[in-house]
Phi, psi and omega in degrees: 000356179279068179281159177292133182298154180304130180294156178107172182243134183238159179216157179190160170286121183262347175264174184294142178289163180103181183286131180205168178292320182224141173237139182245122175253128182249141178234131181222135178135178184296339181263011184295317180295319178297319180294320180296317179293324182294321182272320187259355178093328179198166178255126182280184177293147181303135174060028175234128180292138181230127176284132183215142173268109184281141179222152177289120182299332182282321186247342184081001181291139179293140180251315183187158170261107195228177170249140178238150178227143183235125179235091179293140178289157005272003182276065180213174183296325181262350186087352178254176170297132182227136173236144177235138176246116178262104189257166163292138194274028175284142181304323181294321178297312181299316181299318181294318181291316179297323177296317179296319178295321182294340179270357177279139179296137175086357179253144179217150176298141180286147174275176179301126178070016186297318181294318179293322178297319177293323176299322179293313181298330181265012173076018179277330180220144169266179186294323180292325177292323177296317178294323176297322177297316178297320179293324180295320178295324183272353186299133180245347180232166183296318182293322176297320179297316182297315181295316182296319180294321177299319180289320178299325180282002171098009182298314181288316179297322179295322178297312182290322178294325177296318177295320181293323177298318177298318179296316180298322178295315176299319179296322177299319178297313182294316178299325178297320179293333181274313192263344185232052183294337180278350181269176182275075179250129182305140183295329185262023185297324180292317180296321178293328180289334182300321178298318179293323179296318180295319178299316181293321178299319179294323178298314180294319179298318179295323179293322179289331183274063185245007183066020181056036183297317182296318179293320179291328179293326177291316185271338181111146176288118189275113177247123182250125174270119184226167179152181179289168177301147176061028176274354180098023183295310182294323178296320178294318178301315180297323179292320179291321181280342183061034175198167180275081180277332183233151178284134180240121175218170176279350183284126179296146176080021180296317181281116181252344182228175178273130178247122184254141175226127179270131180237154173248106181248106180056035178090352181263135178283128181232128178253109182263131183239127172269134185234168179294145177296136183271123176204163187285315185261123181202155176287178185298316182291315180295325179298322177294321176298321178295319178300317179293324178297315180294324178295317178295319179299322182294330182255011185282157171273335178204134176249125172266106181266113183274130175239127186285112181291343180277351179265149181283331184225063179296141182294148179288171180290165182290152178250152174083011178279141177285329182283150174298145180241127176249114179282129182235125178271109181272169178055043182293345176285348181252351182197167182267135176267157177302152178302131179083353180286156178279100184251138180223157172220119179283346179283312181265343184085359181297134175082351183293318180297320178296319179295315179300320177297321179294319178295318179300318179297317178296318180295318179297320180293325183274338186241002185306125180291153178253174179292324179274152180299148182259149169299133183241348183219151178296331177301317178297315183298316180297318180294319179292323177295322176296316179296317180298317179296321178295320178294322178297320178292324178296320180290332181280346180292150180287166181302329183271353184267058184294323181296323178294318178301315180297318181295320180290323176295322178295319179296320179294319180296320179292324178297316178293322179295331179292335180293315182265345183088012183253070178257118184218115183290344180283348182300323185293311179298322179299319179294321181296309184293327182290322188264334185244003177050042180299135177090000182289000000 
């Protein structure tokens, strides 16, 4: 996957669009130095800020009084020559500078993710680090930031690359037994490799058995508010969100769809969903809302089942759900809840802090990060499951089926390589020659 990066020089606004104190325009490619000299008059010392009066090379008109930075490749973010223009962040200034760059020969506007893609092609980032960068930009809570930064710093990629290195070494041993029988290769090299293969298979299995914490941490701990109509579900959602996210009326069946609100509870991302009231008789539209509510409940991390404390016979909670169910007695200002029950009132605010604390505890238990990097994407999971299955088939092969063992190890190594993007067929031959001195 280490293809040569797209030829040419690209530029783009790298800071957020709109009015700001500072705007950063980045230029990457072989023409970055030429573009910097054309607008700023000269190229400064590498990695040293230089004040420059930028001018349009075509007309000579002044553009801005700015700072410029020069990062000659390969010691740059993309591995290519990179220039940065730190401008005053007015929209007119940015538009004028981008227009001047666009009129220079050999320069073109960058596409989505173009700088990061070039960094990958030039070996500056692997795929897991790129995904970590995207997660860091999107992080809304402290725990999400910590996980994304760990992945960006290479923790996940290093783990997978380490496993792949072990696989390549085992594959080298097995290939040596197949292709170099006339050389001095130990007869039991395949049998000795089986123990290492089993250890690696167990490591991958343990990594997969994480309860999808990393993926849930990215998307948020899913809390579904459910119950019969008029139990106070929408009112509770608004109280938790501290805004009018859902319509509240006395009419049963007002909520026809799922309404989601993202919360930050003690640094953990929590996605709270208000759902349609569950009842047997409903119209076609409300019935679809009930179906969606049941679907959300089935995939939730926690279900808050609301029971109306003002009613004499509120229905019990649902049975057969895989998710934990926390019974919450709503409208406690209008009726008494059982002793020890989780009672709340959105009118008086009673019990809300206790409920939020309970949700936070559940989220912390379900999303608490571990010392080892967590799986963060289904793409990783699928590749690891493929590798694990290939290792299981390699272990199931008979003592004489060395070629099958080698093929399965190769499939497992390629599956791991697809996670980071480091798939190289030359790795196997390199391992053979390094360890067995073939051809000496």
